DOMIZA-945019 format. One record per residue: x, y, z of N, C-alpha, C in turn; residue in three letters. Coordinates in steps of 0.05 Angstrom, whole numbers, padded with zeros to 5 digits, always signed. Layout:
N
XYZXYZXYZAla ...
//
This chain:
396
+00017-00024+00000+00000+00000+00000+00017+00025+00000Unk +00039+00024+00015+00057+00047+00016+00069+00053-00012Unk +00076+00031-00026+00087+00034-00053+00067+00046-00072Unk +00042+00037-00070+00021+00048-00087+00017+00077-00082Unk +00017+00084-00056+00013+00113-00048+00036+00130-00059Unk +00061+00119-00057+00084+00134-00067+00082+00139-00097Unk +00074+00117-00112+00071+00120-00141+00050+00141-00148Unk +00028+00140-00133+00006+00160-00138+00016+00188-00134Unk +00031+00193-00113+00042+00219-00107+00062+00227-00129Unk +00079+00208-00138+00098+00214-00159+00085+00222-00185Unk +00064+00206-00193+00049+00212-00218+00036+00239-00216Unk +00024+00245-00192+00011+00271-00188+00031+00293-00191Unk +00055+00290-00180+00076+00311-00182+00084+00315-00211Unk +00087+00293-00226+00095+00296-00254+00073+00309-00270Unk +00048+00303-00264+00026+00315-00279+00026+00345-00275Unk +00034+00355-00251+00035+00383-00246+00057+00397-00261Unk +00076+00381-00273+00098+00393-00287+00093+00393-00317Unk +00069+00386-00326+00064+00385-00355+00069+00413-00366Unk +00084+00414-00388+00092+00439-00400+00117+00450-00387Unk +00127+00437-00366+00152+00445-00354+00174+00425-00361Unk +00168+00398-00355+00186+00377-00364+00183+00374-00394Unk +00159+00372-00403+00155+00369-00432+00126+00365-00438Unk +00118+00370-00463+00091+00367-00471+00074+00391-00463Unk +00048+00390-00469+00031+00412-00462+00033+00435-00482Unk +00023+00458-00473+00023+00481-00491+00024+00507-00474Unk +00029+00528-00487+00029+00555-00474+00013+00574-00493Unk -00005+00589-00482-00021+00607-00498-00019+00636-00486Unk -00022+00655-00504-00022+00683-00496-00033+00700-00519Unk -00036+00726-00514-00046+00745-00534-00027+00768-00538Unk -00025+00778-00562-00008+00801-00568-00025+00823-00583Unk -00018+00847-00578-00031+00870-00591-00015+00878-00615Unk -00029+00882-00638-00017+00892-00662-00033+00917-00671Unk -00018+00939-00675-00031+00964-00683-00028+00968-00713Unk -00049+00970-00728-00048+00975-00757-00043+01004-00763Unk -00034+01011-00787-00028+01039-00794-00051+01058-00790Unk -00076+01049-00793-00099+01067-00790-00108+01069-00761Unk -00092+01057-00742-00098+01059-00714-00114+01036-00703Unk -00125+01019-00721-00141+00996-00711-00123+00977-00695Unk -00135+00963-00676-00121+00945-00659-00129+00916-00666Unk -00109+00899-00669-00114+00870-00672-00104+00857-00646Unk -00120+00839-00636-00111+00822-00614-00106+00794-00626Unk -00081+00788-00629-00073+00763-00642-00069+00742-00620Unk -00082+00719-00624-00079+00697-00605-00056+00679-00614Unk -00039+00672-00595-00016+00656-00602-00014+00632-00582Unk -00003+00610-00591+00002+00588-00574+00026+00571-00584Unk +00038+00556-00566+00060+00538-00572+00053+00510-00564Unk +00062+00491-00579+00064+00464-00569+00092+00461-00557Unk +00094+00452-00533+00119+00452-00519+00134+00425-00522Unk +00160+00428-00523+00177+00404-00525+00186+00394-00498Unk +00206+00377-00498+00216+00365-00473+00240+00381-00463Unk +00238+00390-00438+00260+00406-00426+00286+00390-00427Unk +00284+00364-00425+00309+00347-00422+00320+00339-00449Unk +00306+00346-00471+00316+00340-00497+00333+00363-00507Unk +00355+00369-00493+00371+00392-00500+00398+00389-00486Unk +00416+00408-00491+00442+00408-00477+00438+00411-00447Unk +00456+00399-00432+00454+00400-00403+00454+00429-00392Unk +00469+00446-00406+00472+00474-00397+00445+00489-00398Unk +00426+00478-00414+00400+00492-00417+00378+00478-00403Unk +00384+00458-00386+00364+00442-00373+00345+00460-00356Unk +00355+00480-00343+00338+00497-00326+00322+00518-00340Unk +00325+00519-00367+00310+00539-00383+00281+00528-00388Unk +00262+00546-00394+00235+00536-00400+00236+00518-00424Unk +00218+00499-00426+00218+00481-00450+00213+00497-00475Unk +00226+00490-00497+00223+00504-00522+00199+00495-00537Unk +00191+00511-00558+00168+00506-00574+00175+00486-00596Unk +00156+00469-00603+00160+00451-00626+00140+00458-00648Unk +00120+00474-00642+00101+00482-00663+00088+00508-00654Unk +00081+00525-00673+00068+00551-00668+00040+00552-00679Unk +00023+00567-00666-00004+00573-00676-00008+00603-00674Unk -00017+00616-00695-00023+00644-00695-00052+00647-00705Unk -00069+00659-00689-00097+00664-00697-00101+00693-00702Unk -00109+00701-00726-00111+00729-00734-00141+00736-00738Unk -00150+00757-00724-00178+00766-00727-00182+00782-00753Unk -00204+00778-00766-00211+00793-00791-00233+00814-00784Unk -00236+00835-00801-00255+00856-00796-00284+00846-00793Unk -00291+00824-00807-00318+00814-00806-00324+00797-00781Unk -00304+00795-00763-00308+00780-00739-00298+00751-00740Unk -00291+00742-00763-00280+00715-00765-00251+00715-00756Unk -00242+00691-00750-00214+00688-00742-00201+00666-00760Unk -00177+00670-00769-00163+00650-00785-00139+00640-00770Unk -00135+00614-00770-00114+00601-00754-00092+00591-00772Unk -00067+00600-00766-00043+00591-00780-00026+00574-00762Unk -00015+00552-00773+00002+00534-00758+00028+00529-00772Unk +00050+00528-00757+00076+00523-00768+00093+00507-00749Unk +00111+00491-00760+00130+00475-00744+00153+00493-00736Unk +00160+00492-00710+00182+00508-00700+00209+00501-00713Unk +00212+00475-00719+00238+00467-00731+00242+00477-00759Unk +00221+00488-00771+00223+00498-00799+00222+00529-00800Unk +00203+00541-00784+00200+00570-00787+00188+00582-00761Unk +00193+00608-00758+00184+00623-00735+00167+00646-00744Unk +00142+00649-00736+00125+00672-00744+00136+00698-00732Unk +00138+00718-00749+00149+00744-00739+00131+00768-00744Unk +00111+00765-00761+00093+00788-00767+00067+00779-00779Unk +00047+00795-00774+00020+00791-00787+00012+00817-00799Unk -00006+00815-00819-00018+00839-00831-00046+00832-00840Unk -00064+00852-00839-00091+00848-00849-00097+00871-00868Unk -00106+00865-00892-00114+00885-00912-00141+00877-00923Unk -00162+00893-00916-00189+00884-00923-00196+00859-00909Unk -00204+00839-00924-00211+00813-00912-00188+00792-00915Unk -00165+00802-00923-00142+00784-00928-00122+00786-00905Unk -00114+00763-00895-00094+00761-00874-00068+00750-00884Unk -00045+00760-00873-00019+00751-00881-00003+00744-00856Unk +00014+00724-00858+00033+00716-00837+00060+00714-00850Unk +00080+00727-00838+00108+00725-00847+00123+00709-00827Unk +00139+00690-00837+00155+00673-00819+00184+00674-00828Unk +00202+00669-00809+00231+00668-00814+00240+00639-00812Unk +00256+00629-00831+00267+00602-00829+00282+00598-00803Unk +00279+00575-00791+00291+00569-00765+00322+00569-00766Unk +00333+00558-00788+00362+00557-00791+00368+00553-00821Unk +00394+00550-00827+00402+00548-00855+00390+00523-00869Unk +00389+00502-00854+00377+00477-00865+00348+00481-00873Unk +00333+00495-00855+00305+00501-00860+00303+00519-00884Unk +00321+00539-00886+00321+00558-00908+00323+00543-00935Unk +00341+00524-00936+00344+00508-00961+00319+00491-00966Unk +00309+00478-00945+00285+00461-00948+00261+00477-00958Unk +00260+00502-00950+00237+00519-00958+00241+00534-00984Unk +00262+00527-00999+00266+00537-01026+00284+00561-01028Unk +00298+00569-01006+00317+00591-01006+00305+00616-01019Unk +00283+00626-01008+00271+00650-01020+00288+00675-01015Unk +00287+00694-01034+00300+00720-01032+00280+00741-01039Unk +00274+00759-01020+00283+00761-00992+00275+00736-00976Unk +00288+00734-00953+00286+00709-00938+00262+00708-00920Unk +00238+00709-00931+00214+00707-00915+00196+00685-00927Unk +00184+00670-00909+00163+00651-00918+00137+00666-00913Unk +00122+00672-00935+00099+00689-00933+00074+00672-00939Unk +00054+00675-00922+00028+00661-00925+00006+00681-00927Unk -00014+00675-00944-00037+00692-00949-00062+00675-00945Unk -00082+00686-00931-00107+00672-00928-00128+00686-00946Unk -00138+00671-00965-00156+00683-00985-00186+00681-00978Unk -00191+00676-00952-00219+00673-00943-00227+00644-00941Unk -00211+00626-00953-00218+00597-00951-00195+00581-00939Unk -00170+00588-00947-00147+00572-00938-00122+00589-00939Unk -00101+00579-00925-00075+00592-00927-00060+00581-00951Unk -00046+00599-00964-00030+00591-00987-00004+00607-00986Unk +00017+00595-00996+00043+00609-00996+00044+00630-01019Unk +00055+00653-01013+00057+00674-01033+00084+00688-01030Unk +00087+00712-01042+00113+00726-01041+00110+00752-01025Unk +00132+00764-01018+00133+00789-01003+00120+00812-01018Unk +00119+00810-01045+00107+00831-01061+00078+00835-01056Unk +00064+00815-01046+00035+00817-01041+00029+00828-01014Unk +00049+00829-00997+00044+00839-00969+00042+00869-00969Unk +00024+00881-00954+00021+00910-00953+00048+00924-00948Unk +00053+00946-00962+00078+00960-00961+00084+00972-00933Unk +00064+00976-00917+00069+00988-00891+00082+00969-00872Unk +00082+00943-00878+00095+00924-00860+00125+00924-00865Unk +00140+00938-00847+00169+00940-00851+00184+00929-00827Unk +00170+00920-00807+00183+00911-00782+00166+00889-00769Unk +00180+00870-00757+00165+00848-00743+00146+00860-00722Unk +00122+00850-00721+00103+00860-00701+00093+00838-00683Unk +00105+00814-00685+00100+00793-00666+00125+00788-00650Unk +00122+00779-00625+00145+00774-00608+00161+00750-00620Unk +00187+00754-00624+00203+00734-00638+00215+00714-00619Unk +00228+00723-00598+00240+00705-00578+00220+00699-00556Unk +00205+00677-00560+00183+00671-00541+00189+00649-00521Unk +00213+00638-00521+00220+00616-00503+00234+00626-00477Unk +00240+00651-00475+00255+00661-00452+00236+00665-00428Unk +00248+00665-00404+00232+00670-00380+00221+00698-00381Unk +00236+00716-00393+00226+00744-00395+00200+00745-00411Unk +00199+00730-00433+00175+00730-00449+00152+00717-00434Unk +00158+00696-00420+00137+00682-00405+00125+00700-00383Unk +00142+00716-00371+00132+00735-00351+00113+00755-00364Unk +00118+00763-00388+00100+00781-00402+00073+00768-00409Unk +00074+00742-00416+00049+00727-00422+00031+00727-00398Unk +00043+00725-00374+00027+00723-00350+00012+00749-00344Unk +00020+00771-00357+00007+00797-00351-00020+00800-00366Unk -00025+00782-00385-00049+00784-00401-00042+00788-00430Unk -00048+00812-00441-00041+00818-00468-00014+00831-00470Unk +00004+00821-00487+00030+00833-00491+00026+00857-00510Unk +00031+00881-00501+00025+00905-00517+00044+00908-00540Unk +00036+00923-00561+00052+00927-00584+00078+00941-00577Unk +00077+00959-00557+00101+00973-00548+00121+00954-00535Unk +00111+00935-00520+00129+00915-00507+00141+00897-00529Unk +00125+00889-00548+00135+00872-00570+00158+00886-00585Unk +00154+00912-00591+00175+00927-00605+00200+00929-00588Unk +00197+00934-00562+00220+00936-00545+00236+00910-00543Unk +00221+00888-00540+00234+00862-00536+00246+00852-00562Unk +00237+00862-00585+00248+00854-00611+00272+00870-00620Unk +00279+00891-00605+00300+00910-00614+00326+00896-00620Unk +00334+00876-00605+00360+00863-00608+00359+00840-00629Unk +00336+00836-00641+00333+00813-00659+00338+00821-00688Unk +00356+00807-00702+00362+00814-00729+00339+00808-00748Unk +00320+00791-00739+00297+00784-00756+00277+00807-00758Unk +00280+00828-00741+00259+00848-00739+00256+00865-00764Unk +00278+00868-00780+00276+00884-00804+00264+00868-00827Unk +00244+00879-00841+00232+00866-00863+00239+00880-00889Unk +00258+00867-00904+00267+00878-00929+00251+00865-00952Unk +00250+00879-00975+00233+00869-00996+00247+00862-01022Unk +00271+00872-01027+00284+00868-01052+00313+00859-01049Unk +00322+00843-01069+00350+00836-01070+00360+00819-01047Unk +00386+00818-01044+00398+00803-01022+00405+00820-00998Unk +00398+00846-00999+00403+00863-00976+00381+00861-00955Unk +00373+00836-00950+00355+00830-00928+00371+00816-00907Unk +00361+00815-00883+00375+00800-00863+00374+00771-00870Unk +00394+00755-00864+00394+00727-00869+00398+00713-00843Unk +00377+00703-00831+00378+00692-00804+00398+00669-00804Unk +00415+00668-00783+00435+00647-00781+00459+00651-00799Unk +00459+00672-00815+00482+00678-00832+00484+00661-00857Unk +00461+00653-00868+00462+00637-00893+00462+00655-00917Unk +00482+00654-00933+00482+00670-00958+00497+00654-00979Unk +00486+00651-01002+00498+00636-01023+00479+00614-01033Unk +00489+00596-01048+00473+00575-01059+00483+00548-01049Unk +00466+00533-01035+00471+00506-01025+00499+00505-01012Unk +00517+00489-01023+00543+00484-01010+00561+00509-01010Unk +00554+00529-01026+00570+00553-01028+00560+00575-01009Unk +00541+00568-00992+00530+00588-00973+00552+00598-00955Unk +00552+00624-00949+00572+00636-00932+00560+00638-00904Unk +00577+00633-00884+00568+00636-00856+00579+00662-00844Unk +00562+00676-00829+00570+00702-00817+00569+00699-00787Unk +00586+00713-00774+00582+00717-00745+00560+00738-00742Unk +00550+00741-00717+00529+00760-00712+00537+00788-00720Unk +00562+00796-00712+00571+00824-00717+00575+00828-00747Unk +00586+00808-00761+00590+00810-00790+00563+00813-00804Unk +00544+00797-00794+00518+00796-00806+00504+00823-00804Unk +00503+00835-00780+00492+00861-00776+00507+00882-00792Unk +00534+00881-00792+00550+00900-00805+00546+00902-00835Unk +00539+00879-00847+00535+00879-00876+00507+00883-00885Unk +00487+00874-00869+00459+00875-00878+00441+00893-00861Unk +00450+00901-00837+00433+00916-00820+00433+00946-00826Unk +00413+00960-00816+00412+00989-00818+00409+01000-00789Unk +00427+01018-00782+00426+01029-00755+00442+01012-00735Unk +00436+01015-00710+00451+01002-00688+00433+00982-00674Unk +00444+00959-00670+00430+00937-00657+00443+00931-00630Unk +00426+00929-00610+00436+00924-00583+00422+00900-00571Unk +00436+00885-00555+00424+00863-00541+00441+00855-00518Unk +00431+00837-00501+00445+00828-00477+00447+00798-00478Unk +00471+00787-00473+00473+00758-00474+00465+00745-00447Unk +00467+00719-00446+00458+00705-00422+00474+00712-00397Unk +00499+00723-00401+00515+00731-00378+00512+00760-00371Unk +00493+00774-00384+00488+00802-00378+00506+00822-00392Unk +00522+00813-00411+00540+00831-00425+00526+00842-00450Unk +00530+00868-00455+00518+00882-00477+00533+00876-00503Unk +00518+00873-00525+00529+00870-00552+00517+00893-00568Unk +00535+00911-00579+00526+00934-00595+00539+00932-00622Unk +00523+00931-00643+00534+00927-00670+00522+00948-00689Unk +00540+00962-00703+00531+00981-00724+00525+00966-00750Unk +00509+00978-00767+00502+00966-00792+00520+00974-00814Unk +00509+00975-00839+00526+00980-00862+00532+01009-00867Unk +00519+01027-00852+00524+01055-00856+00546+01065-00837Unk +00548+01091-00835+00567+01104-00816+00554+01108-00789Unk +00563+01094-00769+00550+01094-00743+00569+01104-00721Unk +00557+01114-00699+00572+01120-00675+00561+01102-00654Unk +00576+01081-00647+00566+01060-00630+00585+01055-00607Unk +00575+01051-00583+00593+01047-00561+00581+01030-00539Unk +00599+01021-00521+00591+01006-00497+00607+01018-00474Unk +00597+01013-00450+00612+01021-00426+00607+01000-00405Unk +00624+01000-00385+00622+00980-00364+00643+00959-00368Unk +00637+00934-00367+00657+00913-00370+00647+00889-00384Unk +00664+00876-00400+00658+00851-00413+00638+00853-00436Unk +00635+00877-00448+00616+00881-00469+00630+00878-00497Unk +00613+00877-00517+00622+00873-00545+00612+00897-00562Unk +00630+00906-00580+00622+00929-00597+00634+00925-00625Unk +00619+00933-00645+00628+00931-00673+00616+00954-00689Unk +00632+00967-00706+00621+00988-00722+00607+00978-00747Unk +00614+00953-00756+00602+00943-00781+00615+00956-00805Unk +00602+00954-00828+00612+00967-00852+00611+00997-00850Unk +00625+01011-00868+00624+01040-00867+00645+01051-00849Unk +00648+01078-00849+00667+01091-00831+00653+01099-00805Unk +00661+01086-00784+00647+01088-00759+00664+01099-00736Unk +00650+01109-00715+00663+01116-00690+00655+01094-00670Unk +00675+01081-00659+00671+01059-00640+00682+01067-00613Unk +00665+01064-00592+00673+01072-00565+00671+01047-00546Unk +00693+01041-00533+00694+01018-00514+00705+01028-00488Unk +00688+01037-00470+00697+01047-00444+00691+01027-00422Unk +00709+01026-00403+00707+01006-00382+00729+00985-00386Unk +00725+00962-00373+00745+00941-00373+00737+00917-00388Unk +00756+00904-00401+00753+00877-00413+00730+00876-00434Unk +00729+00896-00450+00710+00896-00473+00723+00883-00497Unk +00706+00875-00516+00716+00863-00541+00708+00881-00564Unk +00728+00890-00580+00723+00906-00604+00726+00888-00628Unk +00704+00887-00644+00704+00869-00667+00710+00885-00693Unk +00726+00874-00710+00731+00886-00736+00735+00863-00756Unk +00722+00866-00779+00724+00846-00801+00735+00859-00826Unk +00747+00842-00843+00758+00851-00868+00737+00866-00884Unk +00744+00890-00893+00725+00906-00909+00706+00924-00893Unk +00712+00927-00867+00694+00943-00850+00699+00973-00853Unk +00719+00981-00868+00724+01010-00872+00741+01022-00849Unk +00739+01048-00847+00755+01063-00827+00740+01067-00801Unk +00750+01055-00779+00737+01058-00753+00755+01075-00735Unk +00743+01096-00724+00757+01113-00704+00750+01102-00677Unk +00770+01093-00662+00765+01078-00637+00773+01094-00613Unk +00755+01097-00594+00760+01111-00568+00758+01091-00546Unk +00778+01091-00528+00778+01074-00505+00785+01090-00480Unk +00791+01077-00458+00798+01090-00433+00823+01108-00436Unk +00826+01128-00418+00847+01148-00422+00873+01140-00409Unk +00874+01117-00394+00899+01110-00381+00900+01080-00376Unk +00925+01070-00373+00929+01043-00365+00921+01022-00386Unk +00916+00998-00377+00908+00976-00394+00881+00966-00386Unk +00860+00974-00401+00833+00966-00394+00827+00937-00400Unk +00847+00923-00413+00843+00895-00418+00825+00889-00442Unk +00822+00907-00460+00805+00903-00483+00817+00882-00502Unk +00800+00868-00516+00808+00849-00537+00800+00861-00564Unk +00819+00860-00583+00813+00868-00611+00810+00842-00626Unk +00785+00836-00634+00780+00810-00648+00777+00815-00678Unk +00795+00804-00693+00797+00808-00722+00786+00783-00737Unk +00770+00788-00757+00758+00767-00772+00765+00770-00802Unk +00774+00748-00814+00781+00749-00842+00808+00763-00847Unk +00824+00766-00826+00849+00781-00828+00870+00764-00814Unk +00894+00761-00826+00915+00748-00811+00937+00768-00804Unk +00955+00759-00786+00975+00778-00775+00993+00790-00797Unk +00999+00775-00817+01017+00785-00838+01005+00808-00854Unk +00979+00812-00852+00965+00833-00867+00965+00859-00851Unk +00972+00859-00825+00970+00883-00809+00993+00902-00815Unk +00986+00927-00817+01006+00948-00821+01001+00970-00800Unk +01023+00980-00788+01020+00999-00766+01032+01026-00775Unk +01020+01047-00765+01030+01074-00772+01019+01094-00753Unk +01027+01119-00756+01017+01142-00741+01004+01161-00760Unk +00981+01173-00751+00969+01193-00768+00980+01220-00761Unk +00969+01242-00772+00980+01269-00768+00980+01277-00738Unk +00961+01265-00723+00959+01271-00694+00975+01251-00678Unk +00990+01234-00691+01007+01214-00678+00990+01193-00663Unk +00966+01188-00673+00950+01166-00663+00957+01140-00678Unk +00954+01118-00664+00960+01092-00676+00940+01085-00698Unk +00950+01078-00721+00934+01069-00743+00941+01040-00749Unk +00921+01022-00748+00925+00994-00755+00909+00989-00780Unk +00924+00984-00802+00912+00979-00828+00912+00949-00833Unk +00889+00938-00844+00887+00910-00849+00885+00905-00879Unk +00907+00895-00890+00907+00889-00919+00917+00912-00935Unk +00914+00909-00962+00925+00929-00981+00908+00954-00983Unk +00882+00952-00976+00864+00975-00978+00869+00994-00955Unk +00879+01018-00960+00886+01037-00939+00861+01046-00924Unk +00837+01042-00935+00813+01050-00921+00803+01030-00901Unk +00815+01006-00901+00808+00986-00881+00827+00989-00857Unk +00819+01005-00838+00837+01011-00817+00823+01020-00792Unk +00837+01018-00769+00827+01028-00743+00846+01049-00733Unk +00836+01071-00724+00852+01093-00713+00846+01095-00684Unk +00866+01090-00667+00862+01089-00638+00869+01116-00626Unk +00849+01130-00617+00852+01158-00609+00867+01162-00582Unk +00868+01142-00566+00881+01145-00540+00911+01137-00541Unk +00921+01130-00563+00949+01121-00565+00968+01145-00559Unk +00988+01139-00543+01008+01160-00536+01035+01151-00547Unk +01043+01164-00569+01068+01156-00582+01093+01160-00565Unk +01090+01177-00545+01113+01181-00527+01116+01160-00505Unk +01094+01144-00502+01094+01123-00482+01075+01101-00492Unk +01085+01084-00510+01067+01065-00523+01054+01045-00503Unk +01067+01041-00479+01056+01023-00459+01039+01037-00439Unk +01037+01063-00441+01022+01079-00421+00992+01075-00423Unk +00982+01076-00448+00954+01072-00453+00951+01051-00474Unk +00941+01028-00467+00938+01006-00486+00909+01005-00495Unk +00906+01011-00521+00879+01010-00532+00868+00981-00532Unk +00885+00962-00533+00877+00934-00530+00899+00918-00516Unk +00891+00897-00502+00910+00880-00489+00923+00860-00508Unk +00906+00850-00526+00916+00831-00546+00897+00830-00569Unk +00907+00818-00591+00890+00814-00615+00883+00784-00616Unk +00858+00779-00623+00849+00751-00628+00842+00748-00657Unk +00852+00727-00670+00846+00721-00698+00825+00699-00699Unk +00809+00700-00720+00788+00679-00722+00799+00653-00734Unk +00824+00653-00742+00837+00628-00752+00865+00628-00741Unk +00875+00605-00732+00902+00603-00721+00923+00613-00741Unk +00943+00628-00731+00964+00639-00748+00989+00622-00744Unk +01009+00628-00761+01036+00617-00755+01045+00630-00728Unk +01062+00615-00714+01069+00623-00687+01077+00652-00685Unk +01062+00669-00671+01068+00698-00669+01081+00706-00642Unk +01104+00714-00643+01117+00727-00619+01110+00714-00593Unk +01114+00689-00591+01109+00675-00566+01080+00668-00560Unk +01062+00676-00578+01034+00669-00574+01028+00640-00582Unk +01002+00633-00581+00995+00605-00586+00984+00601-00615Unk +00986+00622-00631+00977+00619-00658+00949+00631-00663Unk +00935+00638-00642+00908+00650-00645+00907+00678-00633Unk +00928+00687-00618+00929+00713-00606+00955+00727-00611Unk +00955+00753-00608+00980+00769-00610+00978+00791-00589Unk +00995+00792-00570+00993+00812-00549+01002+00839-00558Unk +00991+00859-00546+00999+00887-00552+01028+00891-00545Unk +01037+00881-00523+01065+00885-00515+01084+00872-00534Unk +01078+00847-00543+01095+00834-00562+01095+00848-00589Unk +01072+00858-00596+01070+00872-00622+01087+00897-00621Unk +01086+00913-00600+01101+00937-00598+01131+00931-00595Unk +01138+00910-00581+01166+00903-00577+01179+00894-00603Unk +01163+00885-00622+01175+00876-00647+01179+00899-00667Unk +01170+00923-00660+01172+00946-00678+01196+00963-00670Unk +01207+00978-00690+01227+00998-00684+01215+01020-00667Unk +01231+01038-00658+01222+01061-00643+01201+01076-00659Unk +01181+01087-00645+01160+01103-00659+01171+01128-00672Unk +01196+01134-00666+01209+01158-00679+01217+01152-00707Unk +01216+01126-00714+01224+01118-00741+01206+01131-00762Unk +01219+01139-00784+01205+01151-00806+01183+01132-00817Unk +01188+01106-00815+01169+01087-00827+01142+01087-00812Unk +01142+01095-00787+01116+01098-00773+01100+01121-00785Unk +01113+01143-00790+01099+01166-00802+01088+01159-00829Unk +01102+01142-00844+01093+01134-00870+01072+01112-00870Unk +01065+01103-00846+01046+01081-00844+01056+01056-00856Unk +01082+01052-00856+01095+01030-00871+01104+01007-00853Unk +01095+01007-00828+01104+00986-00810+01086+00961-00814Unk +01098+00939-00820+01083+00914-00822+01099+00892-00809Unk +01085+00870-00802+01099+00847-00790+01095+00823-00808Unk +01115+00806-00809+01113+00782-00825+01128+00760-00811Unk +01120+00736-00817+01132+00713-00804+01161+00709-00814Unk +01180+00708-00796+01208+00704-00803+01214+00674-00803Unk +01206+00661-00782+01210+00632-00779+01191+00622-00758Unk +01193+00597-00751+01174+00586-00732+01176+00597-00704Unk +01198+00609-00698+01203+00618-00671+01199+00647-00666Unk +01194+00663-00686+01192+00692-00681+01184+00708-00706Unk +01182+00734-00702+01173+00752-00723+01194+00773-00727Unk +01192+00786-00750+01210+00809-00756+01194+00831-00769Unk +01206+00854-00770+01194+00877-00785+01199+00872-00814Unk +01177+00872-00830+01180+00867-00858+01196+00890-00872Unk +01212+00882-00890+01228+00902-00905+01211+00918-00924Unk 
//
């Protein structure tokens, strides 16, 4: 009898965890404001997966969705229900024009993008003609829809807290979507966001890091916070003034000629080949421990020089416009203010100045150079090249 009672209690306890351990669903409502001021209350729900069907590091997170449902109200009082599998696409926007409803979805990953026909722009668009949903193109969607108006990241505890308040307002949706690259809805060519960094055809698809992705395809400045509470600020393809402060944050100017500010300690400054001229501001003294993370650039391509104000200029490659100008550099005391503690490369290099092949310290870099009084610094002609397996030399 005791065993039976124990089993009954155990089953009861597990039943109370439905939708927490796995299975079940989650439902909520979101407000969408149309251009004419009309309000849509969109009903949404998830089918939930198994919390334990994931990496151990994510066990304590809410269970993820395996399927989505979006119910859109029409002006005549009817409601149309759209369903999609989470493993293939994520709904990001709805629109209603007359008696026609539209749902825009983003492919879940590169594999899904290929499976769904690799559309350009990268949206899976559905139209309800009064009888059924059918797939269509972005050209049929009302022109006023330029930004996601549904909550994109719905699996976080922050989102769940909003669901519990009743209706998630349009203002809240916009605020919570600000850090999401999917929020921009482009209509022509390849200058649309490509979720997950998929660009190209099948096996020739190119992969982008988040900062590269925003830098090449985004407009404006994108900000977000990672799981550790560190800010990520990335500029788009235009000329941006983007900065972070505090500690352990990430900043990138993206394409174009940008002003990049990294104040505080242990920040990471990102720069990729082709990013243009970035003017970089950091702390005014000492070594703040910043990391300069270079992508698509190897150490042999770096050239060092001084500009007219005797600030440090780091040029990457043969294009003189691909460079970073460090405003806090003091040519009279190169160790006094370190704009970065070390450089990180996205691919291992030949052994650099005592490093491990993936990093190059500021101190080793400066120690390998002649005095800054050398004419070659003024000419911006200082470069480093591999001499042998054990060290580096100044290139002739």
